[in-house]
N, C-alpha and C positions, 0 to 999 in steps of 0.2 A: 660761238664767239667770233671765229674768223670764217667767212664764207666767200669763196672765190667762184664766180659764175661766168663760165665761158669766155675767159679773157683771151684776147688776141692782140698781137703786136706785129705791125709791119713797118718796114723801112723801105719806102718806095715799093718796088716789086718783090722785095725779099720778105718772106714770112718768117719771123723769128720765133713766135709762139702762136699756136693755132688752137683755140677752143679748149682751154684747160679749165677744169672745175675741180675744186676740192673743198673740204671743210675740216677745221681743227677745233676741238672743244677743249675746255679747261682740263688739265691733268692728262693730256694726250700728246704723244709724239707721232708725227707723220713724216715719213721719208719720201723725198722727191727724187726718184732714180732716173738716170739717163746719161748717155755718153757726152763727151765734150761737144758743144755745138747744138745740143738738144733744146736749149732755151731755158735752162734752170735758173741761171743768174738773172736773166731778163724777167722771168716770172717772179722771182723774189723781189726784184726792184720794183715791179708793178705793185706787189702787195705792200711794200714799204712806203709807197707813194713817191718814189724817186723817178719813176717812169710812168707816163700816162698811157693806159691801154688804148689801143685803136678801137677796140670793142670789148664789151663785157663789163663786169663790175667786181669790185673788191669791197666787201661789206664787213664792218666790225660791229657786232651786236645789232645786225640788221640794217645798218645805214652806211652809205659811202662817206669818205672824207669830203668835207664841204670845200676845203681849200688847202693850200700848202701850209697854212697856219692853224689848221684845225687842231684844237688842243687834244683831241682824241688820238692824234698821232703819237703822243707821248706814251700811249699804252703799248706801242710796238717798239721792240728793240731789234737792231740789226747787227749781226756779227758777219762782216764781209769776208770773202775768200782772201782778198789781198789784205795783208796785215796792216792795220791802221795804227802803227806804233812808231815812236821816235827812238831810234837806237841810242842816241846820245843822252837821253833822259833816263832817270830811274823808273822802275815800275810805278812807284808812288806818284812821281811827277806826271807820268803819262795819264794815270787815272785822275789826278787832280785837274789836268788840262781838259780831258773829255767830260769830267763831271761839271766843270764850269760852263760848258756849252749847254747843259741842261738847266742852268741857273739855279742850282741847288744851294741852299743855305749852307754856310761853312760847317756847322755841326752835323747837318743831315748828310753832307758830302763825306765828311770824315767817317761817319757811321757806315755809309754805303760802301766806301772803299774798303773798310775793315772787313765787312761781311763778304764782299766780292773776293778779296784776297784769301780769306779763310776757305771759301767754297772751292777755289781752284788750287789751293795748296801752295800759295806763293807768299804767305805772310813773312817768312824768314828771308825772302829775297826782295822785299819791298823797296829797299834803298839801293839795290844794285842796278847798274846800268843795263838796259834791255839789250844792248849790243853784246853783252856777255851771256845772254840766255840761249838755250838750245831751241831748236825749232818747235819742239813740243811745249816748252815753257812759254814761248811767244804766242802760240795758239791758245793756251790757257789764259794768258793775260788779255788777249784779244776778246775772249769770251767775257772776262771780268768787266771790260770796258762797256760791253753791250748790256750789262746788268745794273749799272749804276743808278738809273732812274726807275728801277723796279718795274719793268714792263710786264704786262699780262700776257703778251704774245711775243715770242722770241723767234726770229728768223735767222737761220745759220746756213751760210753758203760754204759748202765743203769744209766744215770745221776741223776735220782730221786729215786733210790732204798733206802729204809730205812728212808725217810724223811717225815715230817708232811705235810698235805695238803697245808698249807700256804707257806712253803718253796718250795714245788713242783710247785705251781702256779708261784712263783717268778722266778724259773728256766725256766719255760715255757715262761714267759714274756721275759726273756733274749734271749731265742732262737728265739722268734718272732722278737725282735729287730735286731738280727744278720741276720735273713732272709731278713728283710727290707733293710739291708745294702748290700745285694747282695751275702751273703755267701751261700755256698752249704753245707747243714747239713744232716748228716746221724746219727741216734741214734738207739740204741737197747733198747728193753723193753720186759718184759714178760706179761705186762698188756695192752690189747687192749684199755682200757679206758684212759690210759695215752697217747696213740698215738692220740686218738681223742682230748684230752685236749690240746695237743701240736700243734694242727692245722696242722698236717702233711698232705701234699698233697695226699700221697698214702702210703700204707704200704705193705711190703713184708712179707709173713708168712713163717716161717721155722719150720720144724718138724724133730725130730730125725729119722735117718734111711730112709730118703726120699730124692728124688731129686727134685729140684725146678728150673723152668725156667720162668723168668718173661719178658714180653715185656714192652716197654715204656708206662707209663700211657698216655692215650689219652683223653683230655677233650671232653665231649659230653653233650649237653643240660644243661649246667650249673653245671655238675657234672664231677668228675674225675673218669674214669674207669680204673680198673686194671685187667688185665687178667694174670692168671698164670696156668701153667700145672704142676700138682703134680703126680708123678708116684712112686709106691712102687713095691716091688718084686711081689706082688700078682696081680698087674694090674695097670691100670692108669685111671685117671679121669680128665676131664677138668672142671675147675671152673672159675667163673666170679664174681667179687665183684665190687660194686660201692660205692664210699664214697663221702660225701659232701666235698666241699672245702670252708670253711667259710673264710670270709675276715680276713686278718691279722690285 
């Protein structure tokens, strides 16, 4: 469904992302791991079509986006790291505002809002001001906003940053539910433990000032294997990692 091929992004002489490749299929969660400054957000922005790659391609069902107005972009949902919420509005009003941006019909929008609030467990707080919410509740509402147009591919940039363990587990449960519904999910994190907790099938590691090329994860003997080749200016090394794939 989603195929990222050797994407690269430079700003003048600065290389933000260098040679990243990955693939996400329906019903799969992929974790993109890396420290701050590794280029995770830039990579997600290129996949979402917000930033144009300097080189490489982002393909959805085998084809790149034709333009900024390509209708296939509606198949992609983005949950940004920075909370895209208005504290002075209620949770319901926030979702009504973001839903209007997708030009959803009133009945369809009401249905989508109800489903999204139920998924993230905020139905009983729908009419409360977001300014009264905890950090974890805001993160869950942020996720709900990215689901209103029912995207097939969901991109999540650090969806659990700064939240308590209980809220983090609730968000991971939401991601598992979306996975079981056949969504393709890609999320970024700086914490490998969070990738394991989210039951991601495989994780791609990113490092600043390095190039990374990943092949498709291949299941073997009940485990998912991930190969990647990481090369720096000083040399190159081939690494292999194996991760368990627990039942969802």
